[in-house]
MIDRENBA-79649 format. One record per residue (C-alpha): residue number from 1; residue in one letter; y negated, x negated, z negated. Coordinates in Angstrom, 3 decimals, decimal comma. Layout:
# MIDRENBA-79649
<NUM 'a' <Y X Z>>,
...
# end
This chain:
# MIDRENBA-79649
<1 'm' <-15,657 13,583 7,380>>,
<2 'l' <-15,393 10,107 5,908>>,
<3 'f' <-12,209 9,628 3,961>>,
<4 's' <-13,909 8,732 0,657>>,
<5 'q' <-15,922 11,942 0,720>>,
<6 'v' <-12,885 14,061 1,576>>,
<7 'v' <-10,851 12,563 -1,247>>,
<8 'f' <-13,397 12,816 -3,985>>,
<9 'r' <-14,822 16,173 -2,985>>,
<10 'r' <-11,352 17,687 -3,150>>,
<11 'l' <-10,490 15,788 -6,310>>,
<12 'l' <-13,694 16,985 -7,916>>,
<13 'c' <-13,012 20,592 -6,958>>,
<14 'r' <-9,513 20,424 -8,397>>,
<15 'h' <-10,630 19,099 -11,730>>,
<16 'l' <-13,664 21,365 -12,035>>,
<17 'r' <-11,446 24,375 -11,481>>,
<18 'g' <-10,340 25,871 -14,780>>,
<19 'n' <-11,534 25,055 -18,267>>,
<20 'e' <-12,982 21,528 -17,932>>,
<21 'q' <-15,690 20,816 -20,483>>,
<22 'y' <-19,237 19,911 -19,547>>,
<23 'm' <-19,018 16,213 -20,403>>,
<24 'e' <-15,856 15,821 -18,389>>,
<25 'r' <-17,614 17,420 -15,435>>,
<26 'r' <-20,444 14,926 -15,748>>,
<27 'k' <-17,941 12,064 -15,735>>,
<28 'l' <-16,250 13,414 -12,636>>,
<29 'l' <-19,557 13,880 -10,860>>,
<30 'a' <-20,479 10,292 -11,673>>,
<31 'l' <-17,104 9,111 -10,398>>,
<32 's' <-17,562 11,052 -7,190>>,
<33 'a' <-20,981 9,513 -6,628>>,
<34 'a' <-19,709 6,029 -7,354>>,
<35 'a' <-16,850 6,496 -4,936>>,
<36 'l' <-19,305 6,980 -2,090>>,
<37 'a' <-20,195 3,321 -2,500>>,
<38 'f' <-16,767 2,354 -1,151>>,
<39 'a' <-17,346 0,129 1,840>>,
<40 'p' <-16,666 1,922 5,136>>,
<41 'f' <-14,955 0,238 8,044>>,
<42 'h' <-18,102 -1,004 9,746>>,
<43 'g' <-16,081 -2,476 12,612>>,
<44 'l' <-14,346 0,816 13,347>>,
<45 'r' <-15,116 2,286 16,736>>,
<46 'a' <-14,571 5,977 17,258>>,
<47 'q' <-12,230 5,511 20,210>>,
<48 'd' <-10,009 3,136 18,227>>,
<49 's' <-8,530 5,983 16,174>>,
<50 'n' <-6,452 6,906 19,215>>,
<51 'k' <-5,071 3,395 19,638>>,
<52 'p' <-2,103 1,913 17,780>>,
<53 'f' <-2,796 -0,739 15,182>>,
<54 't' <-2,366 -4,189 16,699>>,
<55 't' <-0,170 -7,001 15,420>>,
<56 'e' <-3,218 -8,673 13,898>>,
<57 'q' <-4,329 -5,513 12,126>>,
<58 'l' <-0,874 -4,753 10,750>>,
<59 'd' <-0,388 -8,274 9,427>>,
<60 'q' <-3,841 -8,176 7,859>>,
<61 'm' <-3,318 -4,921 5,991>>,
<62 'l' <0,278 -5,643 4,927>>,
<63 'a' <-0,269 -9,226 3,757>>,
<64 'p' <-1,071 -8,260 0,121>>,
<65 'i' <2,215 -6,356 -0,360>>,
<66 'a' <4,761 -7,672 2,169>>,
<67 'l' <6,311 -9,895 -0,516>>,
<68 'y' <6,903 -7,012 -2,929>>,
<69 'p' <10,535 -6,134 -3,673>>,
<70 'd' <11,892 -3,861 -0,963>>,
<71 'a' <12,090 -0,743 -3,131>>,
<72 'l' <8,549 -1,044 -4,488>>,
<73 'l' <7,176 -1,902 -1,047>>,
<74 's' <8,746 1,203 0,472>>,
<75 'q' <7,392 3,471 -2,268>>,
<76 'v' <3,878 2,009 -2,031>>,
<77 'l' <3,881 2,697 1,711>>,
<78 'm' <5,212 6,231 1,250>>,
<79 'a' <2,587 7,002 -1,401>>,
<80 'a' <-0,197 5,590 0,784>>,
<81 't' <0,292 8,549 3,124>>,
<82 'y' <-0,917 10,801 0,262>>,
<83 'p' <-4,155 9,050 -0,786>>,
<84 'l' <-5,652 11,986 -2,673>>,
<85 'e' <-2,608 12,203 -4,905>>,
<86 'v' <-2,774 8,434 -5,435>>,
<87 'v' <-6,298 8,832 -6,817>>,
<88 'e' <-5,221 11,644 -9,120>>,
<89 'a' <-2,219 9,682 -10,361>>,
<90 'a' <-4,350 6,587 -10,975>>,
<91 'r' <-6,724 8,653 -13,101>>,
<92 'w' <-3,760 10,010 -15,023>>,
<93 's' <-2,564 6,455 -15,677>>,
<94 'q' <-6,006 5,472 -16,910>>,
<95 'a' <-5,950 8,392 -19,325>>,
<96 'n' <-2,459 7,432 -20,534>>,
<97 'p' <-2,610 3,629 -20,829>>,
<98 'n' <0,373 3,381 -23,165>>,
<99 'l' <2,770 4,934 -20,668>>,
<100 'k' <4,417 2,827 -17,972>>,
<101 'g' <7,812 2,272 -16,477>>,
<102 'd' <10,370 5,059 -16,568>>,
<103 'a' <8,539 6,665 -19,515>>,
<104 'a' <5,427 7,247 -17,418>>,
<105 'v' <7,453 8,661 -14,542>>,
<106 'a' <9,203 11,078 -16,897>>,
<107 'a' <5,826 12,230 -18,224>>,
<108 'v' <4,632 13,317 -14,763>>,
<109 'k' <7,850 14,993 -13,688>>,
<110 'd' <6,205 18,426 -13,606>>,
<111 'k' <3,130 17,293 -11,641>>,
<112 's' <2,719 18,556 -8,095>>,
<113 'w' <2,432 15,075 -6,565>>,
<114 'd' <4,898 13,642 -4,086>>,
<115 'v' <7,840 11,800 -5,605>>,
<116 's' <6,559 8,470 -4,250>>,
<117 'v' <3,236 8,914 -6,048>>,
<118 'k' <4,953 9,891 -9,288>>,
<119 's' <7,163 6,815 -9,105>>,
<120 'l' <4,142 4,507 -8,988>>,
<121 't' <2,920 5,663 -12,390>>,
<122 'a' <5,567 3,203 -13,596>>,
<123 'f' <3,245 0,466 -12,266>>,
<124 'p' <-0,287 1,502 -13,291>>,
<125 'q' <-1,945 -1,696 -12,055>>,
<126 't' <-0,454 -1,303 -8,591>>,
<127 'l' <-1,502 2,340 -8,562>>,
<128 'q' <-5,015 1,422 -9,668>>,
<129 'm' <-5,280 -1,207 -6,931>>,
<130 'm' <-4,435 1,445 -4,355>>,
<131 's' <-7,015 3,812 -5,820>>,
<132 'n' <-9,723 1,145 -6,001>>,
<133 'q' <-9,068 -0,077 -2,451>>,
<134 'l' <-8,956 3,399 -1,005>>,
<135 'd' <-9,830 2,597 2,594>>,
<136 'w' <-7,083 -0,030 2,658>>,
<137 't' <-4,635 2,471 1,195>>,
<138 'q' <-5,516 5,026 3,841>>,
<139 'k' <-4,918 2,479 6,603>>,
<140 'l' <-1,519 1,615 5,140>>,
<141 'g' <-0,647 5,299 5,136>>,
<142 'd' <-1,898 5,784 8,676>>,
<143 'a' <0,260 2,906 9,880>>,
<144 'm' <3,260 4,252 8,000>>,
<145 'i' <2,878 7,697 9,565>>,
<146 'g' <2,261 6,565 13,123>>,
<147 'q' <3,918 3,143 13,427>>,
<148 'q' <6,687 2,795 10,853>>,
<149 'k' <8,780 0,568 13,115>>,
<150 'd' <5,801 -1,721 13,708>>,
<151 'v' <5,217 -1,828 9,952>>,
<152 'a' <8,814 -3,000 9,465>>,
<153 't' <8,327 -5,671 12,131>>,
<154 'a' <5,127 -6,877 10,450>>,
<155 'v' <6,820 -7,077 7,045>>,
<156 'q' <9,643 -9,220 8,426>>,
<157 'r' <7,187 -11,363 10,378>>,
<158 'l' <5,110 -12,018 7,248>>,
<159 'r' <8,150 -12,727 5,096>>,
<160 'a' <9,394 -15,215 7,672>>,
<161 'k' <6,028 -16,985 7,572>>,
<162 'a' <6,063 -17,136 3,764>>,
<163 'q' <9,620 -18,438 3,757>>,
<164 'a' <8,814 -21,074 6,384>>,
<165 'a' <5,853 -22,180 4,257>>,
<166 'g' <8,199 -22,630 1,294>>,
<167 'n' <6,511 -19,865 -0,676>>,
<168 'l' <9,195 -17,175 -0,691>>,
<169 'k' <12,364 -17,994 -2,593>>,
<170 's' <14,526 -16,663 -5,385>>,
<171 't' <13,145 -16,804 -8,930>>,
<172 'p' <14,331 -15,497 -12,306>>,
<173 'q' <12,411 -12,317 -11,473>>,
<174 'q' <13,665 -11,611 -7,963>>,
<175 't' <16,312 -12,574 -5,449>>,
<176 'v' <15,426 -13,420 -1,857>>,
<177 't' <18,237 -13,362 0,668>>,
<178 't' <18,389 -13,765 4,424>>,
<179 'q' <21,126 -11,931 6,258>>,
<180 's' <21,621 -13,247 9,776>>,
<181 's' <23,716 -12,050 12,677>>,
<182 'g' <23,405 -12,249 16,422>>,
<183 'g' <20,342 -14,462 16,246>>,
<184 'a' <18,361 -12,052 14,044>>,
<185 's' <17,517 -12,335 10,365>>,
<186 'a' <16,329 -9,819 7,793>>,
<187 'i' <14,655 -11,177 4,674>>,
<188 'v' <15,480 -8,930 1,724>>,
<189 'i' <13,720 -9,064 -1,658>>,
<190 'e' <15,475 -7,513 -4,658>>,
<191 'p' <14,924 -7,624 -8,410>>,
<192 'a' <17,101 -10,086 -10,275>>,
<193 'n' <17,824 -7,320 -12,794>>,
<194 'p' <18,195 -3,839 -11,248>>,
<195 'e' <16,650 -2,213 -14,329>>,
<196 'l' <13,677 -4,578 -14,682>>,
<197 'l' <11,130 -4,964 -11,910>>,
<198 'y' <8,371 -7,579 -11,693>>,
<199 'v' <5,327 -7,075 -9,478>>,
<200 'p' <4,354 -10,340 -7,753>>,
<201 'y' <0,736 -11,451 -7,485>>,
<202 'y' <-0,191 -14,002 -4,839>>,
<203 'n' <-3,044 -15,066 -2,629>>,
<204 'p' <-2,148 -14,290 1,011>>,
<205 'a' <-4,220 -17,271 2,152>>,
<206 'w' <-1,666 -19,452 0,344>>,
<207 'a' <1,522 -17,414 0,658>>,
<208 'y' <1,801 -17,329 4,442>>,
<209 'g' <0,620 -20,816 5,296>>,
<210 'p' <-1,988 -21,241 8,056>>,
<211 'w' <-3,172 -17,772 9,033>>,
<212 'p' <-2,866 -17,271 12,808>>,
<213 'y' <-5,632 -14,670 13,204>>,
<214 'p' <-9,010 -16,070 12,039>>,
<215 'a' <-10,772 -12,863 13,068>>,
<216 'y' <-8,432 -10,828 10,860>>,
<217 'p' <-8,211 -12,669 7,515>>,
<218 'p' <-5,947 -11,046 4,922>>,
<219 'p' <-7,635 -9,565 1,852>>,
<220 'y' <-6,834 -10,821 -1,617>>,
<221 'y' <-6,669 -8,471 -4,589>>,
<222 'p' <-6,453 -10,648 -7,727>>,
<223 'p' <-4,216 -9,825 -10,676>>,
<224 'p' <-5,698 -7,939 -13,640>>,
<225 'p' <-7,946 -10,043 -15,922>>,
<226 'n' <-5,346 -10,249 -18,682>>,
<227 'y' <-3,103 -12,180 -16,278>>,
<228 'g' <-5,573 -15,050 -16,093>>,
<229 'a' <-7,808 -16,393 -13,348>>,
<230 'a' <-7,483 -15,383 -9,730>>,
<231 'l' <-4,769 -17,330 -7,943>>,
<232 'm' <-5,589 -19,863 -5,293>>,
<233 't' <-1,981 -21,037 -4,961>>,
<234 'g' <1,358 -20,023 -6,363>>,
<235 'm' <2,945 -16,704 -7,199>>,
<236 'm' <2,502 -14,949 -10,527>>,
<237 'f' <4,619 -12,124 -11,887>>,
<238 'g' <3,441 -9,407 -14,218>>,
<239 'l' <5,442 -8,357 -17,222>>,
<240 'g' <8,823 -6,905 -16,381>>,
<241 'v' <8,734 -3,118 -16,119>>,
<242 'a' <11,750 -1,052 -17,102>>,
<243 'a' <11,648 1,169 -14,044>>,
<244 'g' <15,163 1,213 -12,649>>,
<245 'a' <15,292 5,011 -12,671>>,
<246 'a' <11,967 5,228 -10,828>>,
<247 'm' <13,106 3,248 -7,801>>,
<248 'f' <14,460 5,645 -5,199>>,
<249 'g' <13,205 3,985 -2,018>>,
<250 'g' <14,506 1,184 0,132>>,
<251 'w' <14,647 -0,241 3,639>>,
<252 'h' <17,210 -0,032 6,378>>,
<253 'w' <16,487 -3,225 8,281>>,
<254 'g' <17,653 -2,542 11,805>>,
<255 'y' <17,385 -5,086 14,594>>,
<256 'a' <17,807 -3,843 18,151>>,
<257 'g' <16,311 -4,432 21,565>>,
<258 'g' <14,633 -7,697 20,634>>,
<259 'g' <12,813 -6,395 17,547>>,
<260 'w' <13,022 -4,465 14,303>>,
<261 'g' <12,642 -1,098 16,008>>,
<262 'a' <15,748 0,320 14,328>>,
<263 's' <14,269 -0,149 10,837>>,
<264 'y' <13,128 2,679 8,584>>,
<265 't' <12,424 3,455 4,961>>,
<266 't' <15,113 5,245 3,016>>,
<267 'v' <15,324 7,736 0,166>>,
<268 'n' <18,033 7,947 -2,467>>,
<269 'v' <18,094 11,724 -2,901>>,
<270 'n' <19,901 11,666 -6,237>>,
<271 'r' <17,368 9,322 -7,813>>,
<272 'a' <14,400 11,178 -6,325>>,
<273 't' <15,688 14,499 -7,644>>,
<274 'n' <15,680 13,047 -11,154>>,
<275 'i' <12,058 11,923 -10,806>>,
<276 't' <10,443 15,210 -9,861>>,
<277 'n' <10,885 18,918 -10,417>>,
<278 'n' <9,613 19,805 -6,941>>,
<279 'f' <11,693 17,508 -4,747>>,
<280 'n' <12,824 19,053 -1,472>>,
<281 'a' <16,150 17,299 -0,931>>,
<282 'd' <16,722 19,101 2,370>>,
<283 'r' <14,016 16,955 3,995>>,
<284 'y' <15,998 13,780 3,341>>,
<285 'r' <19,638 14,725 3,761>>,
<286 'n' <20,136 11,838 6,182>>,
<287 'g' <18,637 9,426 3,657>>,
<288 'q' <15,656 8,635 5,873>>,
<289 'w' <12,078 9,107 4,658>>,
<290 'n' <9,696 11,326 6,568>>,
<291 'h' <6,100 12,228 5,803>>,
<292 'd' <5,503 15,572 4,057>>,
<293 'p' <2,169 17,093 5,167>>,
<294 'a' <2,247 19,482 2,195>>,
<295 'h' <1,060 16,571 0,035>>,
<296 'r' <-1,694 15,414 2,409>>,
<297 'd' <-4,201 17,852 0,863>>,
<298 'g' <-6,413 18,022 3,922>>,
<299 'v' <-7,059 14,289 4,286>>,
<300 'p' <-7,575 13,847 8,053>>,
<301 'y' <-4,814 12,295 10,099>>,
<302 'r' <-5,769 9,363 12,266>>,
<303 't' <-4,983 10,660 15,742>>,
<304 'p' <-5,150 14,035 17,485>>,
<305 'a' <-1,407 13,825 18,155>>,
<306 'e' <-0,692 13,466 14,436>>,
<307 'r' <-3,036 16,321 13,573>>,
<308 'q' <-1,181 18,478 16,054>>,
<309 'e' <2,244 17,347 14,816>>,
<310 'f' <1,432 18,157 11,213>>,
<311 'g' <-0,515 21,336 11,908>>,
<312 'q' <-3,924 20,068 10,852>>,
<313 'h' <-6,775 21,691 12,728>>,
<314 'r' <-9,606 20,057 10,846>>,
<315 'p' <-12,340 18,797 13,223>>,
<316 'd' <-12,704 15,044 13,121>>,
<317 's' <-15,428 14,317 15,625>>,
<318 'a' <-16,808 10,863 16,281>>,
<319 'a' <-20,296 12,164 15,523>>,
<320 'q' <-19,221 13,208 12,028>>,
<321 'r' <-17,630 9,846 11,328>>,
<322 'e' <-20,657 7,900 12,511>>,
<323 'q' <-22,984 10,147 10,498>>,
<324 'f' <-21,174 9,463 7,240>>,
<325 'r' <-20,880 5,758 7,987>>,
<326 'g' <-24,622 5,625 8,460>>,
<327 'q' <-25,202 7,323 5,127>>,
<328 'l' <-23,064 4,736 3,362>>,
<329 'd' <-24,439 1,644 5,092>>,
<330 'g' <-26,520 -0,467 2,772>>,
<331 'r' <-24,949 0,823 -0,414>>,
<332 'g' <-22,905 -2,365 -0,887>>,
<333 'n' <-19,180 -2,822 -1,127>>,
<334 'y' <-17,821 -1,025 -4,154>>,
<335 't' <-14,468 -2,466 -5,149>>,
<336 'q' <-14,617 -2,216 -8,935>>,
<337 'r' <-14,195 0,813 -11,111>>,
<338 'p' <-17,416 2,132 -12,631>>,
<339 'g' <-18,428 0,154 -15,699>>,
<340 'e' <-16,359 -2,914 -14,865>>,
<341 'n' <-17,894 -6,312 -14,296>>,
<342 'r' <-15,346 -8,957 -14,968>>,
<343 'a' <-14,986 -12,430 -13,603>>,
<344 'g' <-12,278 -13,083 -11,078>>,
<345 'e' <-12,084 -9,469 -9,935>>,
<346 'n' <-12,612 -8,808 -6,239>>,
<347 'r' <-13,337 -12,341 -5,185>>,
<348 'p' <-12,412 -13,635 -1,733>>,
<349 'a' <-9,627 -16,070 -1,057>>,
<350 'e' <-11,858 -19,077 -1,371>>,
<351 'n' <-12,769 -20,063 -4,935>>,
<352 'r' <-16,308 -18,928 -5,574>>,
<353 'p' <-17,980 -16,908 -8,351>>,
<354 'a' <-17,167 -13,250 -8,468>>,
<355 'e' <-19,477 -11,194 -6,315>>,
<356 'n' <-19,634 -7,567 -5,343>>,
<357 'r' <-18,441 -8,215 -1,833>>,
<358 's' <-15,269 -7,725 0,107>>,
<359 'f' <-12,521 -10,240 0,771>>,
<360 'e' <-13,691 -11,452 4,145>>,
<361 'n' <-12,810 -15,148 3,789>>,
<362 'r' <-15,477 -15,974 6,308>>,
<363 'a' <-19,230 -16,138 6,562>>,
<364 'g' <-21,369 -13,422 8,035>>,
<365 'g' <-20,758 -9,773 8,673>>,
<366 'd' <-21,473 -7,005 6,170>>,
<367 'r' <-18,029 -5,462 6,377>>,
<368 'g' <-15,631 -3,878 3,988>>,
<369 'a' <-12,358 -5,452 3,034>>,
<370 'f' <-10,934 -4,424 6,380>>,
<371 'g' <-14,096 -4,479 8,441>>,
<372 'd' <-12,279 -6,034 11,385>>,
<373 'i' <-9,157 -3,982 11,177>>,
<374 'n' <-10,002 -2,032 14,304>>,
<375 'r' <-11,418 -4,843 16,365>>,
<376 'g' <-9,790 -5,902 19,551>>,
<377 'g' <-6,860 -8,231 19,824>>,
<378 's' <-3,466 -8,508 21,307>>,
<379 'g' <-1,353 -5,462 20,629>>,
<380 'a' <1,904 -7,132 21,475>>,
<381 's' <4,206 -7,817 18,539>>,
<382 'r' <6,068 -11,086 18,380>>,
<383 'd' <9,654 -10,500 19,340>>,
<384 'f' <12,509 -11,933 17,354>>,
<385 'd' <15,617 -13,415 18,943>>,
<386 'r' <17,512 -10,976 21,035>>,
<387 'g' <20,534 -9,234 19,623>>,
<388 's' <21,468 -6,109 17,769>>,
<389 'q' <22,216 -5,965 14,078>>,
<390 's' <21,529 -3,416 11,372>>,
<391 'w' <21,468 -3,877 7,618>>,
<392 'g' <21,843 -1,030 5,180>>,
<393 'n' <19,712 -0,564 2,084>>,
<394 'r' <19,805 -3,438 -0,322>>,
<395 's' <17,068 -2,125 -2,604>>,
<396 'f' <17,334 0,172 -5,604>>,
<397 'g' <17,395 3,319 -3,501>>,
<398 'g' <20,410 2,297 -1,487>>,
<399 'g' <22,352 0,708 -4,278>>,
<400 'g' <21,740 -2,912 -3,326>>,
<401 'e' <24,784 -5,118 -3,294>>,
<402 'r' <23,518 -8,117 -5,210>>,
<403 'f' <20,858 -8,776 -7,809>>,
<404 'g' <21,152 -12,487 -8,491>>,
<405 'g' <18,905 -14,931 -10,265>>,
<406 'g' <17,136 -17,965 -8,974>>,
<407 'g' <14,877 -20,829 -9,850>>,
<408 'r' <11,308 -20,312 -10,974>>,
<409 'r' <8,650 -21,883 -8,801>>,
# end
């Protein structure tokens, strides 16, 4: 079954169960119908679900968030593996617009969502972006589940490109450091103030310099309207969010065997325990994150091996997938929330009037924002210099060593 239908059918059932009033049911039904207008991955071939994401695909999907601070990046990727809970949390944030930062996280402490999803209620605009761009979010989660080491490699590759282009440097909001040893370098992004986190907004077409994969252009998700016009160049930061207590994740950047294969996302158990009432600390005693299928809520895993690993026996035949894609073809690319029609939202990287289309950055092709994400291409990742070096957490979750300032661009 197509992901959008799985998510919203289950979400609808959850909210219709109990004492929901009639008008609320009508709203949810309308939301469910609108969600079916999400653009499917027209370029997806059935057999591709058994193949690893390629270098081009990983860089494409990670480009919008690779320059996030390490802690926030790790928690976005963790939460992406639980897309149904992301949708529920985004709806909660919409219903509670005055709550953000640590206050919002405290308000959802008794919810059943995964700790990573709860933590993102501190950043409602980031959470809403993930909910709006649901197919993209699912792909991020799929990559995180099946190719976490490749995800780490892609993040470092993208950061190196942004740094080489002169577009990643320390600012008053965040500190960017490069730790080098044995010919390898890890680019670490930390908040300048450990208690105040700023979410960066940038256009990937600018941030990384010339994009090396024309067939896989990175999508651009503009900042909210109250932040001004969509960015063509430069980096913009949202208002600082007091969310120090909500940041439990981090990265262990590990270089070995000619690549970043020894990298993994980390969990600060003490911080996570304070965020949620249902945190299973035993799963993370070694400080390393691992996916919890209990929060997947039946959303299909990408490969048969993953379905077997996590005990999911749901049929996911190619015929079913093609059937649902056919039903959605021609509906248009839905990337805005129902009722929204604002300038600057959901426009591609080039500067043209807002349209209800995806961020393709090229002519032709009626695809979704990641229509080409499963096209062919070299699967080999670019190796870094040989050597072996490992860096511990330097984000919130691991008690980062330094949180310095820097010049504003």
